[in-house]
C-alpha positions in Angstrom: 130.8 -37.6 -90.1 130.2 -37.6 -94.0 126.9 -36.6 -95.0 126.5 -39.6 -97.5 127.6 -41.9 -94.9 124.8 -40.6 -92.5 122.1 -40.8 -95.0 123.0 -44.0 -96.0 122.6 -45.2 -92.5 119.2 -43.6 -92.2 118.3 -44.7 -95.2 119.3 -48.1 -95.3 117.7 -48.6 -91.6 114.5 -47.2 -93.0 114.9 -49.7 -96.0 114.5 -52.6 -93.5 110.9 -51.1 -92.4 109.8 -50.2 -96.2 110.7 -53.8 -97.9 108.6 -56.8 -97.8 106.7 -55.2 -94.8 105.2 -52.6 -96.8 103.5 -54.7 -99.0 101.3 -55.6 -96.2 98.8 -53.6 -93.8 100.3 -53.2 -90.5 98.5 -52.4 -87.3 99.6 -49.2 -85.4 101.1 -51.4 -82.8 103.0 -53.6 -85.0 104.4 -50.2 -86.9 105.6 -49.1 -83.7 107.1 -52.1 -82.5 109.2 -52.2 -86.0 110.3 -48.4 -86.1 111.6 -49.5 -82.7 113.5 -52.5 -83.9 114.6 -50.0 -86.9 116.2 -47.5 -84.0 118.3 -50.3 -82.5 119.2 -51.7 -85.9 120.3 -47.8 -86.8 122.6 -47.5 -83.6 124.5 -50.5 -84.5 125.0 -49.5 -88.4 126.3 -45.8 -87.5 128.9 -47.5 -84.9 129.8 -49.9 -87.4 130.1 -47.0 -89.9 132.2 -45.1 -87.8 134.5 -47.9 -86.9 135.2 -48.6 -90.9 135.4 -44.5 -91.7 138.3 -44.4 -89.0 139.9 -47.2 -90.4 139.7 -46.8 -94.2 137.3 -43.4 -95.1 138.1 -44.1 -98.8 136.4 -47.1 -99.2 132.9 -45.7 -98.7 131.8 -44.2 -101.8 128.4 -43.0 -103.8 126.4 -45.4 -105.8 123.8 -43.3 -107.6 121.9 -46.3 -108.2 121.6 -47.6 -104.5 120.9 -43.7 -103.5 117.8 -43.8 -106.0 116.7 -47.2 -104.7 117.1 -45.9 -101.1 114.6 -42.8 -101.7 112.2 -44.5 -103.0 112.3 -46.9 -99.7 112.0 -43.7 -97.8 109.0 -42.6 -100.0 107.3 -45.8 -99.1 108.0 -45.3 -95.6 106.6 -41.8 -95.2 103.6 -42.9 -97.4 102.9 -45.3 -94.9 103.3 -43.3 -92.0 100.8 -40.6 -93.5 98.1 -43.2 -93.9 98.5 -44.5 -90.2 95.6 -43.0 -88.1 98.0 -43.3 -85.0 101.0 -41.6 -86.3 99.8 -39.9 -89.3 97.5 -37.0 -89.5 97.0 -37.3 -85.6 97.7 -33.8 -85.2 94.5 -33.1 -87.9 92.4 -35.0 -85.8 92.8 -33.9 -82.3 92.1 -30.6 -80.9 93.8 -29.7 -77.2 92.3 -26.9 -75.1 92.5 -25.4 -71.6 92.3 -23.2 -68.9 94.2 -22.4 -66.0 92.9 -19.8 -63.1 94.8 -19.0 -60.0 92.9 -16.9 -57.5 93.8 -14.9 -54.3 90.3 -13.8 -52.4 89.3 -12.3 -49.2 85.7 -12.7 -47.8 84.2 -11.2 -44.8 80.8 -12.5 -43.3 78.6 -10.4 -40.8 75.7 -12.5 -39.2 72.3 -10.7 -38.2 72.2 -13.2 -35.3 74.3 -11.8 -32.5 74.9 -15.3 -30.9 77.1 -15.7 -34.2 80.5 -14.6 -34.4 81.3 -12.7 -37.6 83.9 -14.6 -39.6 86.8 -13.4 -42.3 89.2 -15.4 -44.2 91.5 -15.2 -47.4 93.2 -17.4 -49.1 95.7 -18.4 -52.3 94.1 -21.0 -54.8 94.6 -22.5 -58.3 90.6 -22.7 -58.8 90.6 -24.1 -61.9 92.1 -26.0 -64.4 90.3 -27.8 -67.3 92.1 -29.8 -70.1 89.7 -30.2 -73.2 90.5 -32.8 -76.1 88.2 -32.7 -78.8 88.5 -35.6 -81.8 87.4 -35.5 -85.4 86.7 -39.3 -85.7 85.1 -39.0 -89.1 83.2 -36.4 -91.0 79.9 -36.7 -89.0 81.2 -38.0 -85.8 83.3 -36.6 -82.9 84.3 -37.1 -79.4 85.0 -34.3 -76.6 86.2 -34.7 -73.4 86.6 -32.2 -70.6 88.9 -32.9 -67.6 88.4 -30.4 -64.4 90.6 -30.1 -61.5 89.1 -27.5 -58.9 91.1 -27.0 -55.1 89.2 -28.3 -52.2 86.2 -29.7 -54.8 87.2 -31.9 -57.4 90.6 -33.5 -56.5 92.3 -35.2 -57.8 90.9 -35.0 -61.0 87.2 -34.7 -62.4 85.5 -36.2 -65.7 83.3 -32.9 -66.3 82.2 -33.8 -69.7 82.9 -36.6 -72.1 80.3 -37.2 -74.9 80.0 -38.3 -78.5 78.5 -36.1 -81.2 76.9 -36.9 -84.2 76.3 -34.2 -86.7 74.8 -33.6 -89.9 77.7 -31.7 -91.0 76.9 -29.9 -94.8 74.0 -32.5 -95.4 71.5 -31.7 -92.5 71.9 -28.8 -89.5 70.9 -31.8 -86.7 73.2 -32.9 -83.9 73.3 -35.3 -81.2 75.1 -35.3 -77.9 75.3 -38.6 -75.8 77.3 -39.1 -72.6 77.7 -36.9 -69.8 77.4 -33.1 -70.4 75.6 -29.6 -69.2 72.0 -30.0 -70.1 70.5 -26.9 -72.1 69.2 -25.2 -69.2 70.0 -21.6 -69.0 72.7 -19.4 -70.5 75.1 -18.0 -67.7 76.6 -15.3 -69.4 78.9 -13.4 -67.3 81.9 -10.7 -67.5 82.5 -11.5 -63.8 85.3 -13.9 -62.2 82.3 -15.5 -59.9 79.7 -17.2 -61.4 75.7 -15.9 -61.4 73.1 -16.7 -59.3 71.8 -17.9 -62.2 74.2 -20.5 -62.6 74.3 -21.5 -58.9 70.6 -22.5 -59.1 70.2 -24.1 -62.5 73.2 -25.4 -64.0 72.8 -29.1 -64.4 75.0 -31.7 -65.7 73.8 -35.4 -66.0 74.7 -38.0 -68.5 72.0 -37.7 -71.2 71.3 -37.8 -74.8 70.5 -34.5 -76.5 69.5 -33.9 -79.8 69.2 -30.5 -81.7 68.4 -28.6 -85.0 70.5 -25.2 -85.4 73.0 -23.0 -87.4 74.7 -20.1 -86.8 71.2 -18.2 -86.0 68.9 -20.5 -84.4 69.4 -23.5 -82.0 66.4 -25.8 -80.9 67.4 -28.8 -78.8 66.0 -31.3 -76.1 67.1 -33.7 -73.8 66.7 -36.8 -71.5 67.9 -38.0 -68.8 67.7 -39.9 -65.3 68.0 -37.2 -62.7 69.4 -38.0 -59.3 66.4 -36.8 -57.2 63.3 -38.7 -57.5 59.8 -38.7 -56.9 58.4 -40.7 -53.9 57.4 -44.0 -54.4 58.6 -43.6 -57.9 60.8 -46.2 -59.4 64.0 -45.1 -61.3 63.7 -44.4 -65.0 64.6 -42.0 -67.7 62.1 -39.4 -67.2 63.8 -36.0 -66.6 63.8 -33.6 -69.8 65.3 -30.3 -71.2 63.7 -28.0 -73.8 65.8 -25.1 -75.5 65.4 -22.8 -78.1 68.0 -19.8 -78.8 68.4 -17.2 -81.4 71.0 -15.0 -82.9 69.9 -12.2 -85.4 71.8 -12.4 -88.4 75.2 -10.0 -89.0 74.1 -6.4 -90.0 70.6 -6.7 -89.3 71.2 -3.9 -87.0 74.7 -2.0 -87.9 77.0 -2.8 -85.3 74.9 -4.8 -82.9 74.7 -8.2 -81.9 71.8 -9.7 -80.4 71.0 -13.7 -79.1 68.3 -14.3 -76.8 66.2 -17.6 -75.7 64.4 -19.5 -73.4 64.8 -22.9 -71.6 62.7 -25.5 -69.6 63.4 -28.2 -67.3 61.3 -31.0 -65.8 62.8 -31.1 -62.3 64.9 -27.9 -61.5 66.1 -29.9 -58.3 68.5 -31.8 -60.3 70.5 -29.2 -61.0 74.4 -29.1 -59.6 73.1 -26.4 -57.1 69.9 -27.8 -55.5 70.4 -31.3 -55.9 73.0 -30.9 -52.5 70.3 -29.2 -50.8 67.2 -31.7 -51.4 67.0 -34.0 -48.0 65.2 -36.8 -50.0 62.5 -37.8 -52.5 59.9 -34.8 -53.5 56.6 -35.4 -53.3 55.9 -34.1 -57.1 59.1 -32.8 -59.3 59.2 -29.2 -59.3 59.8 -28.0 -63.3 62.0 -24.6 -63.8 62.3 -21.8 -66.4 65.4 -19.9 -67.8 65.2 -16.8 -70.1 67.9 -14.6 -71.1 69.2 -12.0 -73.5 72.4 -10.7 -74.5 73.5 -7.6 -76.3 76.8 -6.4 -77.5 77.4 -3.3 -79.5 80.6 -2.4 -81.6 82.5 -5.3 -79.3 82.9 -2.6 -76.6 79.4 -2.2 -74.9 77.7 -5.7 -73.6 74.5 -6.5 -71.8 73.8 -9.5 -70.3 70.2 -10.1 -68.8 68.9 -13.9 -67.4 66.3 -15.2 -65.2 66.5 -18.9 -63.5 63.6 -19.8 -61.6 61.1 -22.8 -60.2 58.0 -22.6 -61.6 56.1 -24.2 -58.6 56.7 -24.6 -54.7 59.0 -27.2 -53.3 57.1 -29.0 -49.6 58.3 -28.1 -46.5 61.2 -29.3 -45.5 62.3 -30.8 -48.6 65.2 -27.7 -49.3 67.8 -27.6 -46.4 67.1 -23.8 -46.5 63.7 -23.5 -46.5 63.2 -23.5 -43.0 60.2 -25.7 -42.8 58.2 -23.4 -45.2 57.5 -23.8 -49.2 59.9 -22.3 -51.2 60.0 -21.4 -55.0 63.5 -20.4 -55.6 64.2 -17.9 -58.1 67.2 -15.9 -59.8 68.2 -12.9 -61.9 71.3 -11.4 -63.2 71.8 -7.7 -65.1 74.9 -7.1 -66.1 76.6 -4.1 -68.2 79.9 -4.1 -69.2 82.2 -1.6 -71.3 85.6 -1.8 -73.0 87.3 1.5 -72.9 90.0 0.2 -74.8 91.3 -2.5 -76.5 92.8 -4.5 -73.5 90.1 -3.3 -70.7 87.0 -4.4 -69.7 85.0 -2.7 -66.9 82.0 -4.6 -65.7 78.9 -3.9 -62.9 76.6 -6.6 -61.9 73.5 -6.4 -60.0 71.5 -9.6 -59.1 69.3 -11.5 -56.8 66.2 -13.9 -56.3 63.8 -14.9 -53.8 63.3 -17.9 -51.6 66.7 -18.4 -51.4 66.9 -18.7 -47.6 70.8 -18.9 -46.9 71.8 -20.7 -49.7 72.1 -17.7 -52.2 72.1 -14.0 -51.6 68.8 -12.1 -51.9 70.6 -9.3 -53.4 74.4 -9.1 -54.8 75.9 -6.3 -56.3 79.3 -5.3 -57.3 82.3 -4.4 -60.1 85.1 -6.1 -62.2 87.8 -4.7 -64.1 90.0 -7.1 -66.2 93.3 -6.3 -68.4 94.5 -8.4 -71.1 98.2 -8.6 -70.3 99.1 -10.8 -73.3 97.2 -13.1 -75.6 95.1 -15.4 -74.0 96.4 -14.2 -70.5 94.0 -12.2 -68.1 94.0 -10.4 -64.8 91.0 -9.8 -63.4 89.5 -8.1 -60.0 86.4 -8.1 -58.6 84.3 -7.1 -55.4 80.9 -8.0 -54.4 78.4 -7.2 -51.8 75.7 -9.8 -51.2 72.6 -9.7 -48.5 70.9 -12.9 -47.5 66.8 -13.1 -46.3 68.0 -13.7 -43.1 69.9 -10.2 -43.1 73.2 -11.5 -43.1 75.9 -9.9 -45.3 78.9 -10.8 -47.3 81.9 -9.1 -48.8 83.7 -10.7 -51.3 87.1 -9.5 -52.9 88.8 -11.6 -56.0 91.8 -11.5 -57.9 92.3 -13.9 -61.3 95.4 -14.5 -63.6 93.9 -16.9 -66.2 95.3 -18.1 -69.5 93.5 -19.9 -72.1 95.4 -22.3 -74.7 
């Protein structure tokens, strides 16, 4: 078909939208409905023009004045779409990211108790799928949603995070997060596939209000929430809290060396995701927890992660499922050293452990990991970990992971 005929059809159809209706503000829904109607009209016009061209092509002529008027209508439609939050500028307001991790693993457990038969297993899993959506609502308001799927754990899908952020932007270095989030207790840096024991003990996700003050060099924040583990005989209130402080040295303070460190406090460590499932009922008293970390990197080739997370007081006998009727004060620590010998390679070693962990977590665990960047945002990793528990049980695990980020 002649290009001029095709252009006339499209622009004439758009003119139906850009005419009188552009004189009034339209809602997003109204505009979408109008565009659907226009699409149907367009199809009819195209067919009519084909029929006319087949019968008498010479009857269709260009009119500069008509073309000029149609061009002006097109401009009005484009301006309207650009000013519409749903259709115009949507890509500038939304940011989508995600992680997909597929794993294959082998695990062998040797029980110290001779009455228990040793176990070994292997499996292939789609270990993790994360989809994050961040929306810039305005200069000072944004929203964050993170959907999580973990095979055999969060099926079908779990809302892992969902909160609103109020940010001082360039006016004031203050912020507030309101919603479901990981409260600022612990750091949990690692170069391994498996989470460190510090995370297994201390990571805490709650519906909370967090307020902080920070920039590129420091972050100080506190959060309050209503934990799921309460004191015996007490009413259900928002009375659990977390305080956190972290510092990062400015670049070039020490040539080639990046350093960050900090500490955190939680009023009731039993609210952590790990311990919460081990608590058999209400507590006689809340048990506070402490976290501290140090993270170093040199020339982005040598990395050091050191962290401690533990309770500051004893749980009473019988309050934890793994305490064997004794007072327990669970503590964990993690030490990792990593080296990037070449651009795509990272080698890492881990030594971690804890105290008063029963059969909940290993008393000592060590291993090594190797990762290779196959392509941009695509990595293949292999790790081996050997763990020993307080009851002398031993465990060996080998895990291979293919991960992509976007």
